[in-house]
N, C-alpha and C positions, 0 to 999 in steps of 0.2 A: 576538539568538537567539530562535527561536518553538520552543515546544513542540506539537505535535499528537498526538491520538490516532488510533492505526492498530487500524481493528479487522480480526480475522482471521477467515477462510471456507475451508472446503474445505483443500488443502493445505498452506495458506499454518497454518492452526489447526494441521495434522498436525506441521507442524514445528517450530513454536514452541511447541507441547503449552500453549499458554494463546489466548482469545479477545480479548484486544485486547494493545497496547503503548503506551510514550509515550516518544516521540523528540521530539528536537530537531536542529532544522536549522540555517541562516544564514536570514536575511530573503531573499524574493525567489527560493526553491527552489523550483522546480517538482516538482509532484506525483509524476511518473516516477522521482523521485531517492530517493520510500518505496521503490520495488519496486527500485530499483540498490542499495540499501543492505541489504535481504533476500535479491538475490542474493549479495552480497558477503559476508555472513556465512553464506549456505547454496546454495554453489555448484551443488548439484544442481537448484534453483529457475531456473536459468537458459532449461530448456526451455518455461518458462511464461511469459518475458518478452514474447514476440509474441502472447502469448492472454488476456493480462492485461489489464483496463479497470480505469477507475479512478472511485471516488465520491468526493466530497466533500461532506459538509454534504447527506446525502441525495440528491444528483444528479450523474448519471451527467458526467464532464469530460473533457476532452483531455490529454493526457499533459504538455504544455507550461504549463497552469496555476497561476500562481504560489500556493504556500500561505503560509495568515495563522495567525497564532498563535492556537492555540484549535480549529483545522482539525479535523473528527474524519474520516480518512480510510479510504477501506475500497477491499482488493485484488480485485478481482475476475475470478477464474479461471473459463474455461468450467466449466457444471456439467449434469449429464443427470438425469433421472429426470421422473415423471409426476405 
């Protein structure tokens, strides 16, 4: 198993009421599994599935990027403002 830190922003932080989570996954899990777990725990997040981008260790990555032990993952929903 690997451990990752999940940084939460916008709707994800509102749902979890905290700025970060620490989750475990099997080795070679793709980063999209983080979002799938969040949706499984909070089904109303389903509407954000196709709008969310992924960041790992301060870089945007594709959904199939494998996670490594100690990675910092960010779920990035669309944001607006100026």
